[in-house]
C-alpha positions in Angstrom: -29.6 -43.2 -45.3 -28.2 -39.9 -45.4 -27.2 -38.5 -48.8 -23.4 -38.4 -49.5 -22.2 -34.9 -50.9 -20.6 -35.3 -54.7 -17.2 -35.6 -55.4 -15.0 -32.9 -57.2 -12.5 -34.0 -59.4 -9.7 -32.7 -61.1 -7.3 -34.0 -63.5 -3.2 -33.5 -62.6 -1.1 -32.5 -65.9 2.4 -31.2 -66.6 3.4 -29.9 -69.7 6.3 -32.5 -69.9 6.9 -36.3 -70.4 6.4 -37.0 -66.6 3.7 -35.9 -64.2 3.6 -37.5 -60.8 4.8 -40.8 -62.2 8.5 -41.2 -63.5 7.5 -44.4 -65.3 5.1 -42.5 -67.4 7.1 -41.6 -70.3 8.4 -45.4 -70.6 5.3 -47.0 -69.9 4.2 -49.3 -73.1 0.8 -47.8 -73.3 1.9 -44.3 -73.6 4.0 -45.3 -76.3 1.8 -47.0 -78.0 -0.3 -44.1 -78.0 1.7 -42.2 -80.2 0.6 -38.7 -78.8 3.6 -36.2 -78.5 3.9 -34.5 -75.0 5.0 -31.4 -76.5 2.0 -30.9 -78.7 -1.1 -28.9 -77.6 -3.0 -31.5 -79.2 -2.5 -34.0 -76.5 -3.5 -31.7 -74.1 -6.8 -30.8 -75.9 -7.7 -34.4 -76.0 -7.2 -34.9 -72.1 -9.6 -31.6 -71.5 -12.3 -32.9 -73.8 -12.4 -36.4 -72.0 -12.0 -34.8 -68.5 -14.9 -32.5 -69.7 -17.0 -35.7 -70.6 -16.2 -37.0 -67.4 -17.7 -33.9 -65.6 -14.4 -32.9 -64.0 -14.1 -29.6 -62.2 -11.1 -28.7 -63.9 -7.8 -29.8 -65.5 -4.8 -28.3 -63.7 -1.3 -27.8 -64.8 1.8 -28.1 -62.1 4.8 -26.0 -63.1 8.6 -25.9 -62.1 11.1 -23.6 -63.3 14.0 -25.7 -63.1 16.0 -29.0 -63.8 17.4 -30.0 -60.2 20.7 -31.0 -59.8 19.9 -31.5 -56.2 20.8 -35.2 -55.9 24.5 -35.8 -56.3 25.1 -32.2 -57.4 24.7 -33.2 -60.9 21.8 -32.6 -63.5 22.5 -36.3 -65.0 20.0 -38.2 -62.5 17.0 -35.6 -63.6 17.6 -35.7 -67.1 18.2 -39.3 -67.6 15.0 -40.2 -65.6 13.0 -37.3 -66.8 12.5 -36.4 -63.2 9.9 -33.4 -63.9 12.6 -32.3 -66.5 11.7 -30.9 -69.1 8.8 -28.8 -68.4 7.5 -26.3 -70.8 5.5 -23.4 -70.0 1.8 -24.4 -69.3 0.3 -21.0 -69.4 0.2 -21.0 -73.7 -1.6 -24.3 -73.4 -4.7 -22.7 -71.6 -5.9 -20.7 -74.5 -5.4 -23.8 -76.7 -7.6 -25.8 -74.5 -10.3 -23.1 -73.8 -10.8 -22.9 -77.6 -12.0 -26.7 -77.5 -14.1 -26.8 -74.6 -17.1 -25.3 -72.8 -17.6 -25.9 -69.4 -14.4 -27.5 -67.7 -12.1 -25.3 -65.4 -8.5 -24.4 -66.7 -6.0 -24.0 -64.6 -2.1 -23.6 -64.3 0.5 -23.1 -61.6 2.4 -19.5 -61.4 4.8 -18.6 -58.9 4.7 -15.5 -57.1 8.2 -15.7 -56.4 10.1 -14.3 -59.4 7.3 -11.9 -60.8 5.6 -8.5 -60.2 1.8 -9.0 -59.0 0.9 -6.2 -61.9 2.0 -8.7 -64.4 0.3 -11.5 -62.9 -3.0 -9.4 -62.4 -3.0 -8.7 -66.1 -2.0 -12.3 -67.1 -5.0 -13.9 -64.9 -7.3 -11.4 -65.9 -6.9 -11.7 -69.5 -6.6 -15.8 -69.1 -9.9 -15.2 -67.4 -11.6 -13.4 -70.2 -10.1 -15.9 -72.6 -11.7 -18.9 -71.0 -14.8 -17.1 -70.2 -14.5 -17.2 -66.7 -13.0 -20.6 -66.2 -9.5 -19.5 -65.1 -7.7 -21.1 -62.1 -4.5 -19.8 -61.0 -2.4 -22.0 -58.4 -0.5 -19.7 -56.4 2.8 -21.0 -55.1 6.1 -19.6 -53.7 9.2 -21.0 -54.8 11.3 -22.9 -52.4 14.0 -24.6 -54.5 17.5 -23.2 -54.9 17.8 -24.4 -58.3 14.7 -22.1 -59.3 15.9 -19.0 -57.4 19.4 -19.7 -59.2 17.7 -19.4 -62.5 16.3 -16.3 -61.7 19.9 -14.9 -60.3 18.2 -14.9 -57.0 19.0 -16.8 -53.6 16.3 -19.2 -51.9 14.2 -16.9 -49.4 13.2 -18.1 -45.9 9.6 -19.3 -45.4 8.9 -16.1 -43.4 9.9 -14.0 -46.2 8.3 -15.9 -49.0 5.1 -15.8 -47.4 5.1 -12.3 -46.1 5.9 -11.5 -50.0 3.2 -13.6 -51.2 0.6 -12.0 -48.8 1.4 -8.7 -50.0 1.5 -10.0 -53.9 -2.0 -11.2 -53.4 -3.2 -7.9 -51.8 -1.8 -6.0 -55.0 -3.6 -8.2 -57.5 -6.7 -7.9 -55.8 -6.6 -4.1 -55.7 -5.7 -4.1 -59.3 -8.5 -6.6 -60.2 -10.9 -4.0 -58.1 -9.4 -0.8 -60.1 -12.4 -1.2 -62.3 -15.9 -0.7 -61.0 -18.9 -2.3 -62.2 -20.2 -0.5 -65.4 -17.1 1.2 -66.1 -17.1 0.1 -69.4 -19.9 2.1 -71.2 -19.3 1.4 -75.0 -21.4 4.8 -75.5 -20.9 5.0 -79.3 -23.2 8.3 -79.5 -21.5 9.9 -76.8 -17.8 8.6 -78.0 -17.6 7.3 -74.2 -15.8 3.6 -74.0 -15.0 3.7 -70.3 -16.2 5.9 -67.5 -13.0 7.7 -65.9 -14.8 8.3 -62.7 -15.2 4.5 -62.3 -11.5 3.5 -62.8 -9.0 4.5 -60.2 -5.3 4.0 -59.4 -4.5 1.9 -56.4 -1.0 3.6 -55.4 0.2 0.7 -53.5 3.2 0.9 -51.6 4.3 -1.9 -49.3 7.8 -3.7 -48.0 7.9 -5.6 -51.2 5.8 -3.6 -54.2 4.6 -0.8 -55.5 2.2 -0.4 -58.1 0.5 2.6 -59.4 -2.5 1.0 -61.2 -5.1 0.7 -62.6 -5.0 -2.4 -64.2 -5.2 -2.1 -68.0 -7.5 -5.3 -68.5 -11.3 -4.8 -68.0 -12.9 -6.6 -65.1 -12.7 -10.5 -66.1 -16.2 -12.8 -65.7 -14.7 -14.0 -62.1 -13.1 -10.4 -61.4 -9.7 -12.6 -61.5 -9.3 -16.4 -61.4 -10.2 -18.5 -59.0 -7.4 -19.1 -56.6 -5.9 -22.8 -56.0 -3.2 -23.6 -53.3 -1.4 -26.5 -52.0 0.1 -25.2 -48.5 1.1 -28.2 -46.1 3.2 -25.9 -43.5 1.4 -24.1 -41.1 2.4 -20.7 -43.1 1.1 -22.6 -46.1 -2.2 -23.6 -44.6 -2.9 -20.2 -43.4 -2.2 -18.9 -46.9 -4.4 -21.3 -48.5 -7.1 -20.8 -45.7 -7.2 -17.1 -46.5 -7.1 -17.2 -50.4 -8.0 -20.8 -52.1 -11.3 -21.6 -53.6 -9.6 -25.2 -53.9 -6.6 -26.6 -52.2 -4.5 -29.7 -54.1 -3.4 -31.9 -50.9 -0.9 -35.0 -51.0 -1.8 -37.0 -48.0 -1.3 -40.7 -48.7 -3.1 -42.0 -45.5 -6.5 -41.3 -44.7 -5.7 -40.4 -41.1 -3.4 -37.6 -42.1 -5.8 -36.3 -44.8 -8.6 -36.2 -42.2 -6.3 -34.1 -39.8 -5.3 -32.0 -42.8 -9.1 -31.3 -43.6 -9.9 -30.4 -40.3 -7.2 -27.8 -39.9 -7.9 -26.2 -43.0 -11.6 -25.9 -42.1 -11.0 -24.8 -38.8 -8.4 -22.0 -39.8 -11.1 -20.9 -42.5 -13.5 -20.3 -39.8 -11.3 -18.9 -37.5 -10.8 -16.1 -40.5 -14.3 -15.7 -41.3 -14.7 -17.5 -44.3 -17.5 -20.4 -45.0 -15.5 -23.8 -44.7 -17.5 -24.9 -47.9 -16.2 -21.9 -50.1 -12.7 -24.1 -50.3 -12.7 -27.4 -51.9 -10.0 -29.7 -50.9 -8.9 -32.2 -53.5 -6.9 -35.0 -52.5 -4.2 -36.4 -55.1 -4.8 -40.2 -56.0 -3.3 -42.4 -58.8 -5.9 -44.8 -60.2 -4.9 -48.0 -61.6 -7.6 -49.8 -63.1 -8.1 -53.7 -64.4 -10.8 -55.9 -65.2 -10.1 -57.9 -62.4 -8.2 -57.2 -59.1 -5.5 -59.5 -60.1 -5.1 -57.6 -63.5 -5.1 -54.4 -61.5 -2.7 -55.1 -59.2 -0.3 -56.6 -62.4 -0.9 -53.3 -63.9 0.4 -51.5 -60.6 3.6 -53.9 -60.4 4.5 -53.2 -64.3 4.1 -49.4 -63.7 6.3 -49.2 -60.3 8.9 -51.2 -61.5 9.6 -48.3 -64.4 10.7 -46.3 -61.9 14.4 -46.4 -61.6 16.3 -46.1 -58.2 18.1 -42.8 -59.4 15.0 -41.2 -60.5 13.1 -41.6 -57.3 15.9 -40.2 -55.4 16.5 -37.4 -58.0 12.8 -36.2 -58.0 12.7 -36.4 -54.0 15.8 -34.6 -53.5 14.4 -31.8 -55.7 11.2 -31.6 -54.0 12.9 -31.5 -50.4 15.5 -29.3 -51.6 18.4 -31.6 -49.9 20.3 -34.1 -51.4 19.5 -37.5 -50.3 22.8 -39.1 -51.4 24.2 -37.9 -47.9 21.9 -40.4 -46.3 22.3 -44.2 -46.2 19.4 -45.8 -48.4 18.4 -48.0 -45.4 17.8 -45.0 -42.9 14.3 -44.7 -41.4 13.2 -41.5 -43.1 10.8 -40.6 -40.1 13.8 -40.6 -37.8 16.0 -38.2 -39.5 16.4 -34.9 -38.0 17.4 -32.9 -40.7 14.7 -30.0 -40.9 14.5 -30.1 -44.8 12.6 -33.3 -44.5 10.0 -32.6 -42.0 7.7 -31.0 -44.5 6.9 -34.2 -46.6 6.9 -36.4 -43.1 3.3 -37.6 -43.9 4.8 -39.2 -46.8 7.3 -41.4 -44.9 5.0 -44.3 -43.6 3.3 -46.9 -45.4 -0.8 -47.2 -45.0 -0.7 -49.3 -42.2 1.7 -46.9 -40.5 5.2 -48.7 -41.0 7.9 -46.2 -41.3 9.8 -46.3 -44.5 13.6 -46.3 -45.4 15.1 -43.6 -47.4 14.9 -46.0 -50.7 11.4 -46.7 -50.0 10.2 -43.4 -49.9 12.3 -42.4 -52.9 10.9 -45.3 -54.9 7.2 -44.2 -53.4 7.9 -40.6 -54.8 9.1 -41.6 -58.3 6.0 -43.7 -58.8 3.2 -41.1 -57.6 5.3 -38.3 -55.3 3.2 -39.7 -52.6 -0.1 -40.3 -53.9 -1.8 -43.0 -52.7 -2.4 -45.6 -55.7 -6.0 -46.9 -55.5 -5.9 -50.4 -57.4 -8.6 -52.5 -58.4 -11.8 -53.0 -60.6 -13.9 -49.8 -61.4 -16.3 -50.8 -58.9 -13.2 -51.4 -56.5 -11.7 -47.9 -57.3 -15.3 -46.3 -56.5 -15.3 -48.1 -53.3 -11.9 -46.9 -52.2 -12.6 -43.1 -53.1 -15.9 -43.4 -51.3 -14.3 -45.1 -48.2 -11.6 -42.3 -48.3 -13.9 -39.5 -48.6 -16.1 -40.9 -45.7 -12.9 -41.2 -43.3 -11.7 -38.0 -44.3 -14.7 -35.8 -44.8 -12.9 -33.9 -47.7 -14.2 -32.7 -51.1 -12.8 -34.8 -54.0 -9.4 -35.9 -55.8 -6.9 -34.7 -58.1 -6.3 -37.5 -60.4 -2.7 -38.3 -61.6 -2.3 -41.0 -64.4 0.4 -43.7 -64.8 0.3 -43.3 -68.6 -1.1 -40.8 -71.1 -3.2 -41.0 -73.1 -5.1 -44.1 -71.9 -5.3 -44.0 -68.2 -7.3 -40.7 -68.3 -9.6 -42.4 -70.6 -10.1 -45.4 -68.8 -11.1 -43.7 -65.6 -13.9 -41.2 -67.5 -15.3 -44.4 -69.2 -15.3 -46.9 -66.2 -15.3 -45.5 -63.2 -16.9 -42.2 -63.6 -20.0 -43.9 -64.7 -20.0 -46.2 -61.7 -19.6 -42.7 -59.3 -22.4 -41.7 -61.2 -24.5 -44.4 -60.5 -23.9 -43.9 -56.7 -24.8 -40.3 -56.8 -21.3 -39.3 -56.1 -20.3 -37.3 -59.0 -22.6 -34.7 -61.2 -23.9 -35.7 -64.4 -24.3 -32.4 -65.7 -22.6 -29.1 -64.8 -24.8 -26.3 -63.5 -22.0 -23.3 -63.1 -20.2 -21.7 -65.9 -17.5 -20.0 -64.0 -14.5 -22.2 -62.3 -15.8 -20.7 -59.0 -19.5 -21.7 -59.8 -18.5 -25.3 -60.5 -16.1 -25.6 -57.5 -19.2 -24.7 -55.3 -21.7 -26.9 -57.2 -22.9 -29.3 -54.1 -25.8 -31.3 -55.9 
């Protein structure tokens, strides 16, 4: 029998009361746990649990707005905690690094409203503080609510990605502005750093100018590992050029396989080793001692998502007010261009097209992530089957309640995956890039 490659696992987090699931803050198990979502101890605990499960990383998403997209009011988002509020996750990274040793620590940081010198300095510093375990999810912000918070207008995709490419170029040059061996710390000669090995970058482009050099010494990874989640043609090209790992939401394995082939093909065309970037597919595990109990837990969770909340979060992510559409309209048949970006989320696993209301309900439950429901062995079966069909590299897990759901997965499913030889039992690498590139 051909030996199967090991899965890479990451834990999806948000510094807020809800992640992908709008039921999370209402879930009885969340209320019972007694952890406060706005205190660092919760995230330290989660990271330690995930490190025990030998995950590649814990990963924070981030949005800098409270959406009024649905009905033009803040009310639906606030009532449902539709990814609102969200506190800044960046300060949490150092809290987590202080209580862990090997797991990667990653966060989203948008390039749309910042200067690359600030980002290069921030991420080099975080890479130092985490001893090379930093990961930066590079995003361009397409939401008009977020642009408005910075006093700007939403930019077209062409401009956003042209700017993002230039942003990354400046960051790379800044991280490379110190040569290896530049830091000498020769106390006898009174030379801390060799000026001949530190240079200005003198960058002048369409969007940015930066003189350099960076005032941070070379970090363990010479800048963080780069994460991405591009789905559009321009987004996929950006991910194929820069990413060490990609987070993908593809509810159906057939679409996940097509996405995998597209990204790996683009990487080959660009001269990159396709194995140099791991594609992690989102999943929402719901575990029970029996299949029947797992289905009961799924029904309980999904019933806690209000219709208004699902419509609010889907409208926000599409940047389109879904109150303009009939709830029974078939989503995949709609002509509005704003809807096309999420077209792979508009069908059930068997390919049946869903209505606006059905897509919104699914979005409020998991933002389109497939729910893997069953016993620990059954969940492992589903993960293995998905990987067999897709050829992908692993999963980004999103919980239905916290704490509790993550611990269940680590305690019950992880040992099953390890018994099958599908998940590492020990870390080999020390940095985030090294851990992502581990195969056996």
